[in-house]
C-alpha positions in Angstrom: 48.7 38.9 65.8 49.7 36.5 68.6 46.0 36.4 70.1 45.0 35.3 66.7 47.2 32.4 66.6 45.8 31.1 70.0 42.8 29.0 70.0 39.4 30.6 69.6 37.5 28.8 72.3 38.3 25.5 74.5 36.4 22.4 74.2 33.3 21.7 76.2 33.6 17.9 78.0 31.9 16.4 80.8 35.1 14.7 82.3 36.7 18.2 82.6 36.5 21.7 83.2 39.4 24.0 81.4 40.1 27.4 81.2 43.1 29.6 80.2 44.9 32.9 80.6 47.3 34.9 78.4 48.9 38.1 79.1 51.3 39.8 76.5 54.3 41.4 77.5 54.2 45.3 77.5 58.1 45.8 77.2 59.9 45.9 73.9 58.3 44.8 70.9 55.2 43.2 73.1 55.2 40.4 70.7 56.1 37.0 72.2 55.8 33.4 71.4 53.8 31.8 74.5 51.0 29.9 73.3 48.6 27.0 74.5 46.0 24.7 72.8 43.7 21.8 73.6 43.6 19.0 71.1 41.0 16.3 70.4 42.7 13.1 70.2 41.7 10.1 67.6 41.2 8.0 70.3 38.7 10.1 72.4 41.1 11.4 74.4 42.3 15.2 75.2 45.6 16.6 74.4 47.0 19.7 76.4 50.0 21.6 75.0 51.8 24.8 76.1 54.7 26.3 74.7 57.2 29.4 74.7 59.5 30.6 71.8 62.6 32.2 72.6 62.6 36.1 72.2 60.0 38.7 71.7 59.3 39.8 67.7 57.1 39.0 65.1 59.5 36.3 64.0 58.9 34.5 67.8 55.2 34.8 67.1 55.3 33.1 63.6 57.4 30.1 64.9 54.9 29.8 67.6 52.1 29.4 65.0 54.4 26.6 63.4 54.3 24.9 66.7 50.9 24.9 67.6 49.9 23.9 64.1 52.3 20.9 64.4 51.3 19.8 67.6 47.7 19.7 66.2 48.7 17.7 63.1 50.9 15.1 65.1 48.4 14.7 67.9 45.9 14.2 65.2 47.5 11.5 63.6 47.5 9.5 67.0 51.2 10.1 68.0 52.4 10.1 71.7 53.7 13.3 73.7 57.4 12.1 73.3 56.8 11.5 69.7 55.2 14.7 68.8 58.0 16.4 70.6 60.4 14.7 68.5 58.7 15.2 65.4 58.3 18.9 65.9 62.0 19.2 66.8 62.7 17.7 63.3 60.5 19.9 61.9 61.9 23.2 63.4 65.3 22.0 61.7 63.7 21.3 58.3 61.8 24.9 58.6 65.4 26.6 59.4 64.1 28.5 62.5 66.5 30.4 64.0 65.0 30.5 67.5 64.4 27.5 69.8 61.2 26.7 71.6 60.1 25.0 74.8 56.9 22.6 74.8 55.1 20.4 77.1 52.4 18.0 76.1 49.9 16.2 78.3 47.6 13.5 76.8 44.5 12.5 78.9 42.5 9.5 78.9 39.4 10.8 80.5 37.8 7.3 81.2 40.8 5.9 82.7 42.4 9.2 84.4 45.7 8.3 82.8 47.7 11.4 81.9 50.7 10.8 79.8 53.5 14.0 79.9 56.6 14.5 77.8 58.5 18.0 77.9 61.2 19.8 76.0 62.9 22.3 78.1 59.7 23.4 79.7 58.4 23.2 82.9 56.4 20.2 83.9 52.7 20.4 84.7 51.8 20.9 88.4 49.2 18.5 89.8 46.9 19.1 92.8 44.7 15.9 93.5 43.1 17.6 96.3 42.7 20.9 98.3 46.1 21.7 99.9 48.0 18.7 98.0 50.2 18.6 95.3 51.7 15.9 93.3 55.2 15.7 91.8 55.4 14.6 88.1 58.7 12.9 87.5 59.1 13.1 84.1 62.5 14.1 82.4 63.0 17.6 80.9 64.5 17.1 77.5 66.4 19.9 75.9 64.3 22.8 73.9 63.2 22.1 70.4 65.2 23.3 67.2 68.5 22.6 68.7 69.3 20.2 65.9 70.7 17.2 68.1 67.6 14.9 67.2 66.9 14.3 71.0 64.7 11.1 72.0 62.1 12.5 74.6 60.9 10.4 77.3 57.1 10.4 78.9 55.8 9.7 81.9 52.3 8.6 83.0 50.2 9.3 86.1 46.7 8.3 87.1 44.4 11.3 88.3 41.7 11.0 90.6 38.5 12.9 90.1 38.8 16.4 91.5 42.6 16.5 90.2 43.5 20.3 88.9 46.4 20.3 86.3 48.3 23.6 85.6 50.5 24.0 82.5 52.2 27.4 82.4 54.9 29.3 81.0 57.7 30.9 82.8 56.4 34.5 82.3 53.9 33.8 85.2 56.7 33.0 87.6 57.9 36.2 89.8 61.6 34.8 89.4 63.0 38.2 89.5 61.6 39.2 92.5 61.4 35.9 94.5 64.0 33.8 92.7 63.1 31.0 90.7 62.4 28.1 93.5 60.4 30.5 95.7 58.6 31.8 92.7 57.5 28.0 91.8 56.7 27.5 95.5 54.4 30.2 95.6 52.4 29.1 92.1 52.1 25.7 93.7 50.5 27.0 96.8 48.1 29.2 94.9 47.3 26.1 92.8 46.7 23.8 95.8 45.1 26.4 98.0 43.0 28.3 95.3 39.0 27.9 94.6 38.6 24.5 93.3 35.0 24.8 92.5 35.3 27.8 90.1 38.3 27.4 87.5 38.0 31.2 86.2 38.2 32.4 89.8 41.3 30.0 90.3 43.0 31.2 87.2 42.3 34.9 87.7 44.0 34.5 91.3 47.2 32.6 89.8 47.8 35.4 87.7 46.8 38.4 89.7 50.3 39.3 90.8 51.6 39.4 87.3 48.4 41.8 86.2 49.5 44.1 88.9 52.5 45.1 87.2 52.4 48.3 84.9 55.1 46.7 82.8 55.5 42.8 81.9 58.9 42.0 80.7 57.7 38.6 79.3 54.3 37.4 78.1 52.6 34.6 79.9 50.2 31.5 79.2 48.4 29.6 81.5 46.0 26.3 81.1 44.1 24.9 83.8 42.3 21.9 83.9 39.8 20.2 86.5 39.5 16.4 85.9 36.1 15.1 87.2 36.1 11.9 86.2 33.1 10.0 83.9 30.2 9.7 86.5 27.1 7.7 85.4 24.5 9.9 83.5 27.3 13.0 83.5 27.1 13.0 79.5 23.9 14.7 79.7 25.0 17.4 81.9 26.6 19.6 79.5 24.6 21.3 76.7 26.0 23.9 74.1 24.1 26.1 71.5 25.3 28.3 68.9 24.1 31.6 67.6 25.3 33.3 64.3 26.3 37.0 64.5 23.3 39.7 64.4 20.7 37.1 65.0 18.8 38.9 67.7 15.9 36.4 66.8 17.9 33.8 68.4 17.5 35.5 71.7 13.8 34.0 72.1 15.3 30.5 70.8 17.9 30.6 73.6 15.3 31.1 76.3 13.4 28.1 75.0 16.6 26.0 74.7 17.5 26.9 78.4 14.0 25.6 79.4 14.6 22.5 77.8 18.0 22.1 79.4 17.1 22.6 82.8 14.0 20.5 82.7 16.2 17.6 81.5 18.5 18.3 84.6 15.3 18.9 87.0 16.9 22.3 87.8 13.8 24.5 86.7 13.8 26.3 89.9 16.4 28.4 88.4 14.8 28.8 85.1 13.2 32.5 85.5 16.6 34.2 86.8 18.8 32.2 84.5 16.3 33.1 81.5 16.5 36.8 82.3 20.4 37.0 82.8 21.3 34.9 79.8 19.0 37.2 77.6 20.8 40.1 78.7 24.4 38.6 78.3 23.7 37.1 75.0 21.9 40.3 73.6 25.0 42.4 74.9 27.4 39.9 73.0 25.7 40.0 69.7 25.0 44.0 69.6 28.6 44.8 70.8 30.9 41.8 69.9 29.4 41.7 66.4 30.6 38.2 66.2 29.2 34.5 66.7 28.1 33.8 69.9 28.8 30.2 71.7 26.5 29.3 74.5 27.5 26.4 77.2 25.9 25.0 79.9 27.0 22.5 82.7 25.5 21.1 85.7 28.0 20.1 88.2 27.3 19.0 91.7 25.1 21.5 93.4 25.2 24.3 90.7 24.5 25.4 87.1 27.2 27.1 84.9 26.3 29.1 81.9 29.1 30.6 79.6 28.8 32.8 76.6 31.6 33.2 74.6 32.2 36.1 71.9 35.4 37.3 69.8 35.6 40.6 71.7 38.2 41.0 74.2 36.6 43.8 75.8 35.1 42.9 79.2 31.6 43.6 80.0 31.1 46.3 82.8 28.1 46.8 85.0 27.2 50.4 84.4 26.1 52.9 86.9 22.8 54.9 86.2 23.3 58.3 86.5 21.1 61.5 86.3 22.5 62.6 82.9 20.3 61.3 80.3 23.0 61.7 77.6 25.4 59.6 79.4 22.6 57.0 80.4 21.8 56.7 76.5 25.3 55.5 75.8 25.5 53.4 78.9 21.9 51.5 78.1 23.8 48.3 77.4 25.6 47.9 80.5 22.4 48.3 82.6 21.6 44.4 82.0 24.7 43.5 83.5 23.5 45.2 86.8 20.6 42.6 86.5 23.2 39.7 86.3 25.1 41.3 89.2 22.1 41.0 91.3 20.8 37.7 90.6 23.8 35.4 90.0 25.7 33.4 92.8 28.7 34.6 91.0 29.7 35.8 87.5 32.6 37.2 85.6 34.3 37.8 82.3 37.4 35.9 81.4 39.9 35.7 78.3 39.0 33.1 76.1 41.2 32.6 73.1 40.5 35.3 70.7 37.8 37.0 72.7 36.1 36.4 75.9 33.7 34.3 78.0 30.8 35.9 80.4 30.3 33.2 82.9 27.2 32.9 85.2 26.9 30.6 88.2 23.8 29.7 90.1 23.7 27.4 93.3 20.7 24.9 93.5 18.5 24.7 96.5 19.6 21.6 98.8 16.6 19.7 97.4 17.6 20.1 94.0 21.3 19.2 94.2 
């Protein structure tokens, strides 16, 4: 139920690279109120929001659904982050919600790099402008939403430099019981500043790896990462997107033709043969086993090309080892194509994406093409 209330996918923008993670609690009801969203703003900006509802129950997940819908509605009307929080606070009182909630909103102007932030009882975002660096965001943390005191929230603005990484997270990501709150936050900040800045999925996986090792999670967690690349001349041509309807296996051939056109436009045809083969395998696997629409996203950034294939199945693809038993091989047929991906890709992986997953492939361009 909680997965169904999260956004099905994240937006593709040339100025930013975004990824997210969500892990449910495994203790008790295993239903919580952690959520995140990215909202297109009416002025062309990008709105990032994250929040946490008190407790673990179906009621907490229901309040979470109200919060996400309210943020989307008020942000789409053009309200500032502080105003959005004030309106949600009033809405929860009208709804008679018996649980309080925390929320943090950050609105980004991609052209100027200006980020406005307001927070209600929630940790402020962490910002790393460059490798090994952190910027403190001096934003007042107002009281949680739903307390009924009609608080006026404040917001602050910071200007991001290209390459900056922003992390919004819920407290379930912190190892507070083992390390204490201050040490846990310091550990997260160091992981953000010292992680893989080129591959946001690897960075996100590294930040949640400690929590994933626990057999039991007392609290669910959400993580939203964004790298701000800024607006570069001609950058708008370096993203591409293609959608395929479920069960349309004939579209795999169209996908190969589309990839050829995109790489030709990007002057990256040197990658065509390998990427066509890998993309065909991943898309076919998604159409057959996920039984959902498939969203393909491509991006050239610096000296690499990245291809993402999104579907609605949370089951990660696993390369299958071929064995002598023919009966086992027949069942494993779909996994063999991923062995090709594993052999050809510079790097690849599978990451949770909203209600499903994203299988991503990265290829490094030869120096003369970069």
